C-alpha positions as CSV (number, residue, x, y, z in Angstrom):
1,M,0.1,0.0,0.0
2,A,1.5,3.4,-1.0
3,T,1.5,6.5,0.9
4,F,1.8,10.3,0.6
5,Q,3.6,12.5,3.0
6,I,2.5,16.2,2.5
7,E,4.2,19.2,4.1
8,G,1.2,21.7,4.2
9,G,0.8,25.3,4.6
10,H,2.6,26.4,1.4
11,P,0.9,28.4,-1.2
12,L,1.2,27.0,-4.9
13,K,1.6,29.0,-8.1
14,G,1.3,28.1,-11.8
15,D,-0.6,26.3,-14.6
16,I,-2.2,22.9,-14.4
17,Q,-3.8,20.8,-17.2
18,P,-6.7,18.8,-16.5
19,Q,-6.6,15.1,-17.4
20,G,-9.1,13.4,-19.8
21,A,-12.4,12.6,-18.1
22,K,-12.5,9.3,-16.2
23,N,-16.1,9.0,-16.3
24,E,-16.4,9.7,-20.0
25,A,-13.4,7.4,-20.8
26,L,-15.1,4.4,-19.2
27,Q,-18.3,4.8,-21.4
28,I,-16.2,5.5,-24.5
29,L,-13.8,2.6,-24.2
30,C,-16.9,0.2,-23.9
31,A,-18.4,1.5,-27.0
32,V,-15.5,0.2,-29.0
33,L,-17.1,-3.2,-28.7
34,L,-19.9,-2.2,-31.0
35,T,-18.1,-2.3,-34.3
36,P,-15.4,-4.4,-35.9
37,E,-13.7,-1.4,-37.4
38,K,-11.0,0.6,-35.9
39,V,-11.8,3.2,-33.4
40,T,-9.2,6.1,-32.3
41,I,-9.5,7.7,-28.8
42,S,-7.4,10.4,-27.6
43,N,-6.9,12.4,-24.3
44,I,-7.4,8.9,-22.3
45,P,-6.2,9.5,-18.9
46,D,-3.5,7.2,-17.4
47,I,-5.2,6.2,-14.2
48,R,-5.9,2.8,-12.6
49,D,-9.6,2.4,-13.3
50,V,-9.3,3.3,-17.0
51,N,-6.1,1.0,-17.4
52,K,-8.1,-1.8,-15.7
53,L,-10.7,-1.5,-18.4
54,I,-8.2,-1.3,-21.2
55,Q,-6.8,-4.6,-19.9
56,I,-10.3,-6.3,-19.7
57,L,-10.8,-5.2,-23.3
58,S,-7.5,-6.6,-24.4
59,N,-8.3,-9.9,-22.5
60,L,-11.5,-10.0,-24.4
61,G,-9.6,-9.9,-27.7
62,V,-9.8,-6.2,-28.5
63,K,-6.6,-5.2,-30.6
64,I,-5.2,-2.3,-28.9
65,Q,-2.4,-0.1,-30.2
66,K,-0.9,3.0,-28.5
67,I,-0.1,5.8,-30.8
68,K,1.3,8.2,-28.0
69,K,0.6,9.4,-24.5
70,G,-3.3,9.3,-24.1
71,E,-4.0,8.2,-27.7
72,F,-5.0,4.6,-28.7
73,T,-6.6,2.6,-31.4
74,F,-9.2,-0.2,-30.7
75,Q,-10.3,-2.9,-33.1
76,S,-12.9,-5.5,-32.0
77,D,-13.0,-7.7,-35.1
78,D,-12.0,-11.0,-33.4
79,L,-13.3,-11.2,-29.8
80,Q,-12.8,-14.1,-27.6
81,L,-16.2,-14.3,-25.8
82,D,-15.4,-17.3,-23.8
83,Y,-13.3,-15.0,-21.7
84,L,-16.6,-13.6,-20.3
85,E,-17.5,-17.0,-18.5
86,S,-13.8,-17.5,-17.2
87,E,-12.6,-17.2,-13.6
88,Q,-10.1,-14.6,-14.8
89,F,-12.9,-12.3,-15.9
90,K,-14.7,-12.8,-12.6
91,T,-11.7,-11.4,-10.9
92,D,-11.0,-8.8,-13.4
93,G,-14.6,-7.5,-13.8
94,A,-15.3,-7.5,-10.0
95,G,-12.5,-5.0,-9.5
96,L,-14.0,-2.3,-11.5
97,R,-17.4,-0.7,-11.4
98,G,-17.0,0.6,-15.0
99,S,-16.7,-2.9,-16.3
100,I,-20.6,-3.0,-16.2
101,M,-20.8,-0.9,-19.4
102,I,-19.4,-3.7,-21.6
103,V,-22.7,-5.6,-21.1
104,G,-24.8,-3.3,-23.3
105,P,-22.4,-3.5,-26.4
106,L,-21.9,-7.1,-26.3
107,L,-25.6,-7.8,-25.8
108,A,-26.4,-5.5,-28.9
109,R,-23.7,-7.0,-31.2
110,F,-23.6,-10.7,-30.0
111,G,-26.7,-11.3,-28.2
112,K,-25.2,-12.0,-24.8
113,G,-23.3,-10.2,-22.1
114,Y,-21.9,-11.2,-18.6
115,I,-20.5,-9.4,-15.8
116,P,-19.5,-10.3,-12.2
117,R,-20.9,-7.9,-9.5
118,P,-18.6,-4.9,-9.9
119,G,-16.6,-3.1,-7.4
120,G,-15.7,0.4,-7.1
121,D,-15.9,3.0,-4.2
122,K,-17.4,2.0,-1.0
123,I,-19.9,5.0,-0.7
124,G,-23.1,3.3,-0.1
125,R,-25.6,1.2,-2.2
126,R,-25.2,1.5,-5.9
127,R,-27.8,-0.8,-7.4
128,L,-27.7,-2.0,-11.0
129,D,-31.4,-2.5,-11.4
130,T,-31.7,0.5,-14.1
131,H,-29.3,-1.3,-16.3
132,F,-30.7,-4.8,-16.3
133,Q,-34.3,-3.4,-16.4
134,G,-33.4,-1.5,-19.5
135,F,-32.0,-4.7,-21.1
136,I,-35.2,-6.6,-20.2
137,N,-37.3,-3.9,-21.8
138,L,-35.4,-4.3,-25.0
139,G,-36.2,-8.0,-25.1
140,A,-33.2,-9.7,-23.2
141,N,-33.5,-12.5,-20.8
142,F,-31.9,-11.8,-17.4
143,R,-30.2,-14.2,-14.9
144,Y,-28.4,-13.7,-11.7
145,N,-26.2,-16.4,-10.0
146,R,-26.5,-15.4,-6.4
147,E,-23.9,-17.8,-5.1
148,E,-21.4,-16.6,-7.7
149,R,-22.6,-13.0,-7.7
150,F,-22.6,-13.3,-11.5
151,Y,-25.1,-11.3,-13.9
152,G,-26.1,-12.6,-17.3
153,V,-28.3,-11.2,-20.2
154,E,-29.2,-13.0,-23.5
155,A,-31.0,-12.1,-26.5
156,P,-30.4,-14.8,-29.1
157,K,-33.1,-13.3,-31.4
158,G,-31.8,-9.7,-31.0
159,L,-33.1,-6.8,-29.3
160,T,-36.2,-4.8,-30.2
161,G,-36.7,-1.0,-29.7
162,T,-39.4,0.2,-27.2
163,Y,-40.4,3.1,-25.0
164,M,-39.0,3.0,-21.3
165,L,-39.1,5.3,-18.3
166,L,-36.0,5.0,-16.3
167,D,-36.6,4.7,-12.4
168,E,-33.4,6.8,-11.9
169,A,-31.2,9.1,-14.1
170,S,-28.4,6.7,-13.9
171,V,-25.4,7.9,-16.0
172,T,-23.8,4.5,-16.6
173,G,-27.3,2.9,-16.8
174,T,-28.4,5.3,-19.5
175,A,-25.0,4.7,-21.2
176,N,-25.4,0.9,-21.1
177,I,-29.0,1.0,-22.4
178,V,-28.1,3.5,-25.3
179,M,-25.2,1.1,-26.5
180,A,-27.7,-1.8,-26.5
181,A,-30.4,0.2,-28.2
182,V,-28.2,1.5,-31.1
183,L,-28.3,-1.9,-32.7
184,A,-31.8,-3.0,-31.7
185,K,-34.6,-3.4,-34.3
186,G,-36.9,-0.4,-34.4
187,K,-37.1,2.8,-32.4
188,T,-36.2,3.2,-28.7
189,T,-37.3,6.1,-26.5
190,I,-35.6,6.5,-23.1
191,Y,-37.2,9.0,-20.8
192,N,-35.5,10.3,-17.6
193,A,-32.2,9.6,-19.4
194,A,-29.0,11.0,-17.8
195,C,-27.8,14.0,-19.8
196,E,-24.3,14.7,-18.4
197,P,-21.7,16.1,-20.9
198,Y,-20.0,12.7,-20.8
199,L,-23.2,10.9,-21.8
200,Q,-23.7,13.5,-24.6
201,Q,-20.1,12.8,-25.7
202,L,-21.0,9.0,-26.0
203,C,-24.0,9.8,-28.0
204,K,-22.0,12.2,-30.3
205,M,-19.4,9.4,-30.8
206,L,-22.0,6.7,-31.5
207,N,-23.7,9.1,-34.1
208,S,-20.3,9.6,-35.7
209,M,-20.2,5.7,-36.1
210,G,-23.6,5.7,-37.9
211,A,-26.0,5.5,-34.9
212,K,-29.2,7.6,-35.2
213,I,-29.7,9.3,-31.8
214,T,-31.7,12.4,-31.2
215,G,-32.5,14.5,-28.1
216,V,-28.8,14.5,-27.1
217,G,-28.5,16.8,-24.0
218,S,-32.0,16.3,-22.9
219,N,-33.6,13.7,-20.6
220,M,-35.5,12.2,-23.5
221,L,-33.4,10.2,-26.1
222,H,-34.9,8.7,-29.4
223,I,-32.7,5.9,-30.9
224,E,-33.5,4.5,-34.4
225,G,-31.7,1.2,-34.6
226,V,-29.2,0.5,-37.2
227,K,-27.7,-2.8,-38.4
228,T,-24.1,-2.0,-38.1
229,L,-21.8,0.8,-36.8
230,G,-18.3,1.9,-38.3
231,G,-15.2,3.3,-36.9
232,C,-14.5,6.8,-35.8
233,K,-12.1,9.3,-34.2
234,H,-13.1,10.8,-30.8
235,R,-11.4,13.0,-28.2
236,V,-12.3,12.7,-24.4
237,L,-13.2,16.0,-22.6
238,P,-11.3,17.4,-19.7
239,D,-12.2,16.0,-16.4
240,M,-14.7,18.3,-14.7
241,I,-14.1,16.6,-11.3
242,E,-10.4,17.2,-11.6
243,I,-11.2,20.9,-12.5
244,G,-13.4,21.3,-9.5
245,S,-10.7,19.8,-7.4
246,W,-8.0,22.3,-8.5
247,I,-10.4,25.2,-7.7
248,G,-11.0,24.0,-4.2
249,L,-7.2,23.4,-3.9
250,A,-6.5,26.9,-5.0
251,A,-8.9,28.5,-2.4
252,M,-7.7,26.3,0.4
253,T,-4.1,27.0,-0.1
254,K,-4.4,30.8,-0.9
255,S,-2.8,29.9,-4.4
256,E,-2.7,31.6,-7.7
257,I,-3.5,28.8,-10.1
258,T,-4.6,28.7,-13.8
259,I,-6.5,25.6,-15.1
260,K,-5.9,25.3,-18.7
261,D,-8.3,24.1,-21.6
262,V,-11.3,23.2,-19.2
263,S,-14.0,23.2,-21.8
264,W,-16.0,25.9,-20.1
265,D,-19.2,25.2,-21.9
266,D,-19.3,21.8,-20.6
267,L,-18.9,22.6,-16.9
268,G,-22.4,23.7,-16.4
269,I,-23.1,25.3,-12.9
270,I,-19.8,24.0,-11.4
271,P,-18.2,27.5,-11.6
272,N,-21.0,29.3,-10.1
273,T,-21.4,26.8,-7.1
274,F,-17.8,27.4,-6.2
275,R,-18.6,31.1,-6.5
276,K,-21.2,30.5,-3.8
277,L,-18.5,29.8,-1.3
278,G,-17.1,33.1,-2.1
279,I,-14.3,31.7,-4.4
280,T,-13.1,34.2,-7.2
281,L,-12.6,32.5,-10.6
282,E,-12.3,34.2,-14.0
283,R,-12.8,32.9,-17.4
284,R,-9.8,33.7,-19.6
285,G,-10.4,32.2,-23.0
286,D,-11.0,28.4,-22.2
287,D,-9.0,28.8,-18.9
288,I,-10.1,29.2,-15.4
289,Y,-7.8,31.7,-13.4
290,I,-8.1,31.7,-9.7
291,P,-6.2,34.4,-7.9
292,A,-4.6,34.0,-4.4
293,H,-7.5,34.4,-1.8
294,K,-5.2,36.2,0.7
295,D,-8.1,37.8,2.5
296,G,-10.1,34.5,2.5
297,Y,-13.5,33.8,1.0
298,T,-17.0,34.4,2.4
299,I,-19.9,31.9,1.9
300,E,-23.1,33.6,0.3
301,S,-26.4,33.3,2.0
302,Y,-29.8,33.1,0.5
303,I,-31.9,36.1,-0.4
304,D,-33.9,35.8,2.9
305,G,-30.7,35.6,4.9
306,S,-30.8,31.8,5.7
307,F,-27.5,30.0,5.2
308,M,-26.5,28.3,2.1
309,T,-27.2,24.6,1.2
310,I,-25.3,23.0,-1.5
311,A,-26.8,19.6,-2.6
312,D,-26.1,17.3,-5.6
313,A,-28.6,16.7,-8.3
314,P,-28.8,14.8,-11.8
315,W,-27.2,17.0,-14.5
316,P,-27.5,20.0,-15.1
317,G,-27.6,20.0,-11.2
318,F,-24.4,19.9,-9.2
319,T,-22.4,16.6,-9.7
320,P,-22.3,14.4,-6.4
321,D,-18.5,13.8,-7.1
322,L,-17.6,17.4,-6.2
323,L,-19.6,17.5,-2.9
324,S,-16.6,16.1,-1.0
325,I,-14.5,19.0,-2.5
326,M,-16.9,21.6,-1.6
327,L,-17.0,20.3,2.0
328,V,-13.4,20.4,2.7
329,T,-13.2,23.8,0.9
330,A,-15.8,25.3,3.1
331,T,-13.8,24.5,6.4
332,Q,-11.7,27.6,5.7
333,A,-14.3,29.9,4.4
334,K,-16.1,32.6,6.3
335,G,-19.6,31.6,7.2
336,E,-21.7,28.4,7.5
337,V,-23.1,26.0,4.7
338,M,-24.9,22.8,4.7
339,I,-23.7,20.0,2.4
340,H,-26.4,17.7,1.4
341,Q,-25.4,14.4,-0.3
342,K,-28.6,12.9,-1.5
343,M,-27.3,9.9,-3.6
344,F,-24.9,8.1,-1.5
345,E,-25.4,7.4,2.2
346,S,-21.5,6.7,3.1
347,R,-19.8,9.4,1.2
348,L,-19.6,11.9,4.1
349,F,-18.1,9.6,6.6
350,F,-14.7,10.9,5.8
351,T,-15.6,14.0,7.6
352,D,-14.2,12.5,10.9
353,K,-10.7,12.8,9.6
354,L,-11.3,16.5,8.9
355,I,-12.7,16.9,12.5
356,D,-9.4,15.3,13.8
357,M,-7.5,18.1,11.9
358,G,-9.5,20.7,13.6
359,A,-12.4,21.3,11.1
360,K,-15.7,22.5,12.5
361,I,-18.1,20.0,11.0
362,I,-21.4,18.6,12.4
363,L,-22.4,15.3,10.7
364,C,-26.2,15.6,11.1
365,D,-26.8,12.2,9.4
366,P,-25.4,10.0,6.7
367,H,-26.5,12.5,4.0
368,R,-26.0,16.0,5.6
369,A,-23.1,17.8,7.2
370,T,-23.0,21.4,8.4
371,V,-19.7,23.1,8.0
372,I,-18.7,26.2,10.1
373,G,-15.7,27.8,8.4
374,H,-12.5,28.9,10.3
375,N,-12.0,31.9,7.9
376,F,-8.3,31.0,8.1
377,K,-8.2,32.1,11.7
378,S,-7.4,28.6,12.7
379,Q,-5.2,26.5,10.4
380,L,-6.0,22.8,10.1
381,K,-3.5,20.5,11.8
382,A,-1.5,17.9,10.1
383,T,-2.3,14.2,10.8
384,T,-2.2,10.5,9.6
385,M,-5.1,9.3,7.7
386,T,-6.4,6.6,5.1
387,S,-8.1,7.4,1.9
388,P,-11.5,5.6,1.7
389,D,-12.4,6.4,-1.9
390,I,-11.3,8.5,-4.7
391,R,-13.2,11.8,-3.9
392,A,-12.6,11.6,-0.2
393,G,-9.0,10.9,-0.8
394,I,-8.5,14.0,-3.0
395,S,-10.4,16.0,-0.4
396,L,-8.0,14.8,2.3
397,L,-5.1,15.7,0.1
398,I,-6.4,19.1,-0.2
399,A,-6.8,19.4,3.5
400,A,-3.3,18.3,4.0
401,L,-1.9,20.7,1.6
402,S,-3.6,23.5,3.5
403,A,-2.7,22.2,6.9
404,K,0.2,23.1,9.2
405,G,2.9,20.3,9.4
406,T,3.5,17.0,7.7
407,S,0.4,14.9,7.1
408,T,0.5,11.1,6.0
409,I,-2.2,9.7,3.7
410,H,-2.3,5.8,3.3
411,N,-4.1,3.9,0.7
412,I,-3.5,6.4,-2.1
413,E,-4.2,3.7,-4.7
414,Q,-7.8,5.1,-4.2
415,I,-6.6,8.4,-5.4
416,D,-4.6,7.0,-8.2
417,R,-7.8,5.4,-9.5
418,G,-9.1,8.8,-10.6
419,Y,-6.1,11.2,-10.8
420,E,-3.1,11.0,-13.1
421,N,0.3,11.3,-11.7
422,I,-1.2,13.7,-9.2
423,D,2.0,14.1,-7.0
424,D,4.2,14.9,-10.1
425,R,1.7,17.6,-11.2
426,L,1.3,19.2,-7.7
427,R,5.2,19.3,-7.3
428,A,5.4,21.2,-10.7
429,I,3.2,24.0,-9.1
430,G,5.3,24.0,-5.7
431,A,3.5,21.4,-3.6
432,K,5.8,19.5,-1.1
433,I,4.5,16.0,-1.5
434,V,6.3,12.7,-1.5
435,R,5.1,9.3,-2.7
436,I,6.4,6.3,-0.6
437,D,5.7,2.8,-2.1
């Protein structure tokens, strides 16, 4: 298990380039299974979760060639489907939640798809019903081996388009169903579909391969099934979660940072939500400039004077992956804020580590925490802690970089799952951080 040692309390300065979006890459990589033709994808982040999925695709028989850093070609013209029922796949698939999204493409193209119950962050219940109910709606037969925790869907006569109303606007569920529906017979309508930019990117990529998807960017997608899809070239968007992480880091450490090439138009309400914490950020072309907040930042209140609540919601609402960042950033703001994590009941449990560092946080229940900001009058104290998941891990790293003294963070493999070479990139802007393997 690897560890970070961080000497905190130092302001940072410079430019930082966001990596390609993890959540988009996991969808896009699964889509290469829909065609026997060559697909070229660029701006793929070099992170654990994405690399695990690339290895699964390779084991499945996808021909993969690296062109340069972050750019690969994929060709799925001779797949080894027996791998799906092997013990090796049960191990590989169980270690990555994103592996669930290979099922839709395989079901659409080959009439069958299997997956072990996937892993991922331990942030609460993350059910898969939306995925499989969507496949059932399209005509697939579903089975679940409870003893081996193994899911299977089969459609030997092919899939048939239909109307469906999703019980939740699941991003991965919508992506999986869309990838199944593009090769189904007839028309599919998906209502209450997720409409995140990364899902839009998937739809745009599929359309460039010959799919017929309309309503992209809305919560109602219409899909006219086609017989085959061709190859394409696609570039992954910058990671909005990493961009939000750097905004929080800049404010907490009173640092002057420019985040380069952020694709502003795809950030939605993220910049304005950080502004609600009093953080100044400027748009400079396609960059975000954050000045050093030497005088701190003050949380806004509502018009009636009541204190601010920041909650997650399906897009275009605020993404749940950034609530941990908002919480840690608020610990040094002036004022109070309620953080309401509606989707996952275990995601706020890392606050006990921030409380140990001296943060003023009241964990009201598994979904809500009230933060009373220090206004930099009391610096967080260095401590030793363990990263429980990707987003809590980066939040603890931000806290450590702002704290007085040397902090230790164990289990940083969790951070590596979502952030590419984070220690090297932070050192480039002046952070005092050491990786110990």
